[in-house]
C-alpha positions in Angstrom: -5.0 38.1 40.2 -3.0 36.7 43.1 0.8 37.3 43.4 3.1 34.5 44.4 6.8 33.6 44.1 6.0 30.4 42.1 6.9 30.2 38.4 5.0 28.4 35.7 7.7 25.8 35.5 7.6 25.2 39.3 3.8 24.6 39.2 4.0 22.3 36.1 6.8 20.2 37.6 5.4 20.2 41.2 5.0 16.7 42.7 1.7 15.5 44.0 2.2 16.3 47.7 0.4 18.2 50.5 2.1 21.4 49.3 0.2 21.3 46.0 -3.1 20.7 47.8 -2.3 23.6 50.2 -1.6 26.0 47.3 -4.9 25.0 45.7 -6.8 25.5 48.9 -5.2 28.9 49.5 -5.0 30.4 46.0 -7.8 28.7 44.1 -10.4 28.0 46.8 -9.6 31.1 48.8 -9.4 29.3 52.1 -7.1 29.8 55.0 -6.1 27.7 58.0 -8.7 28.1 60.7 -7.6 29.4 64.1 -10.0 27.1 65.9 -9.4 23.4 66.2 -5.6 23.9 66.1 -5.5 24.9 62.4 -6.6 21.4 61.3 -9.3 22.9 58.9 -9.4 25.1 55.9 -12.0 27.8 56.3 -13.6 30.0 53.8 -13.8 33.8 54.2 -17.1 33.5 56.2 -15.5 31.0 58.5 -18.7 28.9 58.1 -17.4 26.2 55.7 -14.6 24.0 57.0 -12.7 21.3 55.2 -10.3 19.0 57.1 -6.8 19.7 55.8 -5.8 16.0 56.0 -8.8 15.0 53.9 -8.7 17.8 51.2 -6.5 16.2 48.6 -7.7 17.5 45.2 -4.5 16.5 43.5 -5.3 12.8 44.3 -9.1 12.6 44.2 -11.1 13.3 41.1 -14.2 14.4 43.0 -12.2 17.0 44.8 -10.6 18.1 41.6 -14.0 18.7 40.1 -14.8 21.0 43.1 -11.7 22.9 42.1 -13.0 23.2 38.6 -16.3 24.4 39.9 -14.4 27.2 41.7 -12.7 28.1 38.4 -16.2 28.5 36.9 -17.2 30.7 39.8 -14.1 32.9 39.2 -14.9 33.0 35.5 -11.5 31.7 34.6 -12.6 28.9 32.3 -10.6 30.2 29.2 -7.4 30.6 31.2 -7.9 27.3 32.8 -8.3 25.5 29.5 -5.1 27.1 28.1 -3.3 26.1 31.3 -4.6 22.6 31.3 -3.3 22.2 27.7 0.2 23.4 28.8 0.2 21.1 31.8 -0.8 18.0 29.8 1.6 18.8 27.0 4.3 19.1 29.6 4.3 15.4 30.0 6.3 15.2 26.8 4.1 12.5 25.3 1.6 12.6 22.4 -1.4 14.5 23.5 -4.9 14.2 22.0 -8.4 15.3 23.1 -8.7 12.1 25.2 -5.8 13.3 27.3 -7.5 16.6 28.1 -10.8 14.9 29.0 -9.0 12.4 31.2 -6.5 14.7 32.8 -5.4 13.6 36.2 -6.6 15.4 39.3 -3.0 16.7 39.8 -3.0 18.1 36.3 -6.3 19.8 36.9 -5.0 21.3 40.1 -1.9 22.6 38.5 -3.9 24.2 35.6 -6.2 25.8 38.2 -3.2 27.3 40.0 -1.7 28.6 36.8 -5.1 30.2 35.8 -5.7 31.8 39.2 -2.1 33.0 39.7 -2.0 34.2 36.0 1.5 32.8 35.5 
């Protein structure tokens, strides 16, 4: 889908920082920094929905990570997302069971969404 210079390993090992949230906003949600208000908001393609950049932290907040998963459904990437989530969770190096997938962290969900959308 979208081309980027990121590798699979870079995404999986990425720390939870504003960079991860920005990548999710741009590549998964399809937003861009708005020109108005000094670039403090993410805007969708219609420029009608705005999300404050400092507040949008899907890698830290479960409710925002669920919004990212809703976007994955809109993009019809559920199968790729599930495969990517498995790879991200297994990347922890610990034993992984069904419980770990169900209770994946917001950061793990964001990383999986990036992998699915970027097709890496």
